N, C-alpha and C positions, 0 to 999 in steps of 0.2 A: 504494500500500500504506500501511498504518498500523502504528505500533508502540506497544506499551504496556510498562510497567515494573513489576516487583514487587521492592520493596526489603525486605530482611530486616534488622530492627534489634534490637539487644540492648545496653543500656547504652552508647548511641552519642551521648550529648548533645554531645560536642565535635565531632562530624562532621556532625550532621544539618542544621544551617542551610546549610552550604555544599553538602551533598549535594542537598537539596531545591531550593535556588536553581539549581543546575546542571541539574536536571530541568526546572524551569519556564522556563529561559532558552534552551531549544533553538530553533534556527532553524525547525525543523518540530516542532510540539508533539507530545507523547505523547497518545495517545487515552485511556489510563488511567494514572494514577500511583497505584499501590497501595503503601502502606507498612504492613507488619505488624510490630508490636513484640512481642517475646517476653517480655512481663511484666518490663520493665526496672525496676531499683531506683533509677535515677538520674532525671534530669529529662527523659528522652527523650520520654515520653508527653505532657508538657505542650508540648514543642516541636512534636511531630507534630500535636497538636490545634490549635495556633496557625495551622496551614496548612490546616485542614480544609475551607476553602472552595475550595482549589485542588487538593487531593489526596483520595484515598479511604483513610482509615485503617482498619485492622483491629487491634483491641486485645484479644487473648485474655486469659483470666484465669489463665493459667499459661504457663510456658516449655515449648513443645511441641518445641523443637529446630529446627535450621535446615531440615532436609528437610521436616518436616511443615508448618512455616510457609510455605515456598516453595510447597508443594502447595496450601495453602489460598488463597494469593494467586493462583496460576495458575488454580485453579478459579473464583475470583471473576471474573477477567478473561474467562475463556472463556464465562461466561454471556452475554457480548456476542457474538452470532454473527458480528459484523463484525470482531472483533479478529483480526489476521493475524500480526503478529510480537510476540513477548513476550520481554523481557529480564528475567532473574532476576539480582539483584546484591546485594552487600553495602552496608551503609549508610556505610562509610568510603571511598566513591569520589566522585570529581567527574568529570563528563563534559565533554569538549570541546563547545563550543557547536554544532558542526556534526555531532555524533555521529549523531543521528537521520537527518539528510539523507544522510550517506555510507552508513549501513547500509541505508536504504530503497532508495537507488539501486543498491546492489550486489545486493540480493535481487530487485529488479525486472529487473535485467539477466540474472541467472543464477538461474532459478527452480528449479533442481535442488538448490540449497543447502538443507540441513536445519538445521545448527547453525553458529554463528559465534563464534569467539573473537577479541575485539578486541585491539589493542595496549594492554597495561596497563603504565603507567609509575608509578614512585613519585611522591610529591608534589614531588620536586626536578625532575621533568620530564626528567631525564637518565639515570636508572637504570631498567632494565627489570625489571618484576615478572613478567610473563608474555607470551610471544609464542605462546601456545598450549601444549598439553601433548603430550609424546611418552611412549611406554611404554618404560621401560628394560629392559635384559637381565634385571634382577631383578624385572620385572613391577611396578615402582613408578612412580608418575607423576613426570615431570620437567617442570618449568616451563621452557620454552625461553627462554634468555637470562636466567634468574633471577639477580638481583644484579649483572649486568654493565652497563657503560656502554652507552648506546644506540648509539654509533658502532661498538661492537665486536660487535654482534649483527646477524645476518641477519634483517631484518624485511620481506623480500619476501613477498608473498601466496603461500600454499601450503596444501595439505591438511595437517591435523594429526590425531593420534590422538584427542585429547580436548580439553576446554575448561577454562579456569580458572574456578573457582566464584565468583571476585570479580565477574565480569560475563560472562554467557552469553546469546546470543540464539538463540531457537528459532522455527521457523515453527509455526503452529497444527497443520499436518498432521504435523509431526515429533512434537509432544507427543501427538497422537492415537496414533501408532505406538508411542511409548515408554510409554504408559499401561499400568501393570501392576496390574490389579485396583484401579483408582482412584488409584494412586500414580504420580507421575512420578519424583520423587526417592524413594529407598528410605527409609521412615520408621524402619526399624530402625537406621539409621546415626546418627540424632539430629544429629550434626555431624561433619564431616571425611570425606574420601574420596568423598562423594556425587557430586562432579563427575567424578572419574575413573571411577567406577562407571557413571554415565549415559553417559559417552563410550565406554567399552568396550562397553556394550550397543548403542550406536548403530553401532559398528563391526560387531558381529554382524549387525545389521539393515540393513547397507549404506546407512546414512544419511550423506550427504556433509557432512563437517565441515571448515571452513576457518579459517585465521588471516587476518584482514583488517586490515592496518596503518593504513588510512585512518580506521578507527573507533578513537578514542583515549579511554582512560580513565585517570584518575590515582587511585592506590590507596595507602593508608597503610602497608600491611603491613611491619612490621619494617624500616623505612627506615634505621635506624641499625645494623643487624646487620653484623658484620664479614664481608668477602667472602673466604671461603676454602672449601676442600673440605668442611669440617665444618659449614658454615653451616646446612644443613637439620637435621643431627643436633643442633646447638646449639639451634636453634629448638624442636625436639621435646622435648629434655631440659629446657628452661626452662618447659614447659607444666605446669599444675597436674595432680595425679594423675587427676582425672576425665577430663581431655582425653586424657591418655596412654592411659587405658582405652579411650576411643572410637577413638583412632588404631590400637591393636592389634586391637580387635574388628572394626573396619570394614575393615581390611586383609584379614582372613580371610573376612569376608562377601563382599567383592569377589571374592576368589579362588574361593570356593565357587560363586558364581553365574556367573563368566565364564571361568574357566580351562578350556581344552579340551586334553586330553593330546596329541591329534594335532597341534595347532597350536603348542603351547607347551612340549613336552617338552624341547626344546633349551635352554630357559631355566631349567630346574629347578635345576641346580647353582649358578647365580648367585643365584637367588631364595632357596634354602635357606641359603647362606652369609650373604647380607646380612640375612636375617630372624633368623638366630641372633645376629648382632651387634646389630641394631636392637632386637629384642625384649628381649635380655638387658640392654642399656643402659637401656631404659625401665622394665623391671620392677625392676632393681637400684636405680634412682634413686627408685622409688616402689613398694616391695614390696606395699603394701596393695591394689594393683590386681589382684593375682593372684586374690584371692577373687571379685570380680565377674566376672573373665574365666572362672573356673571355673563360674560360674552363667549363662553366655551360651547355654545350650542352646536356649531358645525362639527366639533370633535365628538360630542355626544351622539350626534346623528350618524357619524361614521362608525362609532363603536357599536351602535345598535345594528347597523348593517353587517358589521363583521361578526357580531354575535350570531346573527341568522346564518351567515355563511359557515361559521364554525359548527353550529348545530346540524346543518345539512351534511357537513363532512363527517362528523361523528356518526351520524346515522348511516352514511354510506360505507364507512369502514366496518361497522358492526353488522352489515348485511352480508350473509354468507356468499352471495354471488357477486359481491362488489368488485373483486379482483384488485387491480392496482388502484390505490386511493387517489393518486394524482395530486393536484394542487387545489387549494381552496378557491 
C-alpha cells in the first residue's frame, strides 16, 4: 500500500520547517505530500515554496477555511488513481520517522479498517493530546487522554468513536463513502468540529475507526495549558470571537445532521445542561457573536439537506441488495 498526506497550513511559519522535514524523512516515503496554505499573512508561503521540488503546494488566493482546504487537497491526491491511504493533518505536527511504515503495515494486515486515529502527543513527548475521540453523554467530542501524562493513559489499540483532526488517516474507499455531494469535510463548518462530524457520520455508515498507538504524532496544541477540569472551557473562552462563533455554529450543525432521537434521547438532559452553560459562557464573553449566529440560516438549511442525504445513504447500505454504497 501507499500513503499520501494533505497538510492544512495557516500562519504556520514557526512549525513548517520541522513539519515538512518530518514528512520527507519517513522510512517509507509518502506518495504525495500536498501542502495547502490558506492565504497566510506571515512567511508560510515562502517556506512552502522553498520545498516545492519535494512537495506539491496549493496556494489559494483566499482563506477558504480548514474543511474546504482539506477537501481541495484530498481531491488533488485522489486524481492519482493509485493513491490508497490519505492522511489529513495540521501543519503544527511532527511525525515519528516510522509513522508511515507502522500505518501501512496495520492497514495491510486489517483491510476492514476505514479510519485511523494515531497516538498524538504534545511536543514534550510525555503529554497526551489525543488517543482518539469518544462521544460524551453531552454529545460533545472528548479527546481520550487529553492533557494527561502518557503513563496515566490507556493507549492500547481499540475502536474509537471518532478521530482527532490534528492527524487522521483514511482509506480511499472510506473517502468515497463519506463523499457528500463533492465534500468530504463539511465546508459549512469552515473550522472546528469537522473531525467529530466526519467521525459521527462514519459511525452511521458502519465505517471501522480505530486508535492505533504505534503511529505516533507530536502536536503543538496548547502545550502549556493548565491541567484541570476546566481546561477545555478555558481553551474555548480564550479563543477570538470569530472562532467562538464557529464553535457554537458547528456544534449545532453537527447535531442537526447526526442526532437521531431513537439512539440519543437518553443523552438529551446532559446535552441541554452542558450546552446552556457552554453557550452562555461563550456568548457572554463575546456578545457580538450573537448577531452572526442569528444569521446562520443558510448553514442550517444545508445541514438539514445533508441530514436527509445521510439518512438515505444509511438506508441504502443497510439494504441487502444495495451493493457498492457509492457516495452521498
